[in-house]
C-alpha positions as CSV (number, residue, x, y, z in Angstrom):
1,M,-12.5,-12.4,7.0
2,K,-9.4,-12.2,4.8
3,L,-10.5,-8.9,3.2
4,K,-11.7,-7.5,6.5
5,L,-8.1,-7.6,7.8
6,L,-6.8,-5.9,4.7
7,W,-9.4,-3.1,4.8
8,S,-9.0,-2.5,8.5
9,T,-5.3,-2.1,8.0
10,L,-5.9,0.4,5.2
11,L,-8.4,2.3,7.3
12,A,-5.9,2.6,10.1
13,A,-3.3,4.0,7.7
14,G,-5.9,6.5,6.4
15,L,-6.7,7.6,9.9
16,F,-3.0,8.2,10.5
17,I,-2.8,10.5,7.5
18,A,-6.0,12.4,8.4
19,C,-4.9,13.0,12.0
20,N,-1.5,14.5,11.2
21,T,-2.0,17.8,9.5
22,N,1.3,19.5,10.3
23,Q,2.2,21.1,7.0
24,Q,5.9,20.2,7.2
25,H,5.1,16.5,7.4
26,I,2.2,16.1,4.9
27,A,4.4,14.7,2.1
28,Y,6.1,12.1,4.2
29,T,3.0,11.1,6.2
30,T,0.9,10.5,3.0
31,L,3.7,8.5,1.5
32,Y,4.3,6.6,4.7
33,G,0.6,5.9,5.2
34,L,0.3,4.7,1.6
35,E,3.4,2.5,2.0
36,Q,2.2,1.1,5.3
37,G,-1.3,0.3,3.9
38,V,0.0,-1.5,0.8
39,S,2.7,-3.3,2.7
40,A,0.3,-4.5,5.3
41,A,-2.1,-5.8,2.6
42,Y,0.8,-7.6,0.8
43,S,2.0,-9.0,4.1
44,S,-1.5,-10.2,5.0
45,Y,-1.8,-11.8,1.6
46,L,1.5,-13.6,1.9
47,N,0.5,-14.8,5.4
48,L,-2.6,-16.3,4.0
49,V,-0.6,-18.1,1.2
50,I,1.9,-19.4,3.8
51,K,-1.0,-20.8,5.9
52,G,-2.4,-22.5,2.9
53,S,-5.6,-20.5,2.9
54,L,-4.8,-19.2,-0.6
55,P,-3.0,-20.9,-3.5
56,T,0.5,-19.9,-4.6
57,N,-0.5,-19.4,-8.3
58,D,-0.9,-15.6,-8.0
59,V,2.1,-14.9,-5.8
60,P,4.4,-13.9,-8.8
61,K,1.8,-11.5,-10.2
62,V,1.0,-9.9,-6.8
63,S,4.7,-9.7,-5.9
64,K,5.6,-8.0,-9.2
65,A,2.8,-5.4,-8.6
66,F,4.1,-4.8,-5.1
67,N,7.7,-4.5,-6.2
68,T,6.6,-2.0,-8.9
69,F,4.8,0.0,-6.2
70,Q,7.9,-0.1,-4.0
71,A,10.1,1.2,-6.8
72,S,7.7,4.0,-7.5
73,S,7.6,4.9,-3.8
74,L,11.4,5.5,-3.8
75,V,11.0,7.8,-6.8
76,A,8.2,9.7,-5.0
77,L,10.3,10.1,-1.9
78,D,13.0,11.7,-4.0
79,A,10.5,13.9,-5.8
80,V,9.0,15.3,-2.5
81,Q,12.3,15.5,-0.6
82,F,12.5,19.3,-0.9
83,D,8.8,20.1,-1.3
84,T,7.3,19.6,2.2
85,N,3.9,20.8,0.9
86,A,3.6,18.0,-1.6
87,I,1.4,15.0,-1.1
88,A,1.7,11.5,-2.5
89,P,1.7,11.7,-6.4
90,P,-1.5,10.5,-8.0
91,N,0.3,7.8,-10.0
92,L,1.7,6.3,-6.8
93,I,-1.7,6.3,-5.2
94,T,-3.1,4.6,-8.3
95,E,-0.3,2.0,-8.1
96,G,-1.1,1.4,-4.5
97,Q,-4.8,0.9,-5.3
98,D,-3.8,-1.4,-8.1
99,V,-1.9,-3.7,-5.7
100,I,-4.8,-3.7,-3.2
101,H,-7.3,-4.4,-5.9
102,L,-5.2,-7.2,-7.3
103,I,-4.9,-8.7,-3.8
104,S,-8.6,-8.3,-3.3
105,T,-9.3,-10.0,-6.6
106,V,-7.0,-13.0,-6.1
107,T,-8.3,-13.6,-2.5
108,K,-11.9,-13.8,-3.8
109,K,-11.1,-16.8,-6.1
């Protein structure tokens, strides 16, 4: 149930990216979709912690990974600001996947 919510949110973000193919907006929509997906997963994780469904032990580790992703997102936005044909950099995608994987791992405990 917990992971189903996370994955459905990520799927919705992926569909948003796939549906918008206007060349001028590719860079921002990929970054936006990635940001929305990771933020939704993090928010869902924190909601489960607040409800008491998950322990608080992993909150610092997950929060640190999320904050690192957020900082990298800002750098990526600066990098693609004048290159409207760019997509989200591979390292940012990897960091986003790392956050999702970490959340997935700690929610399975």
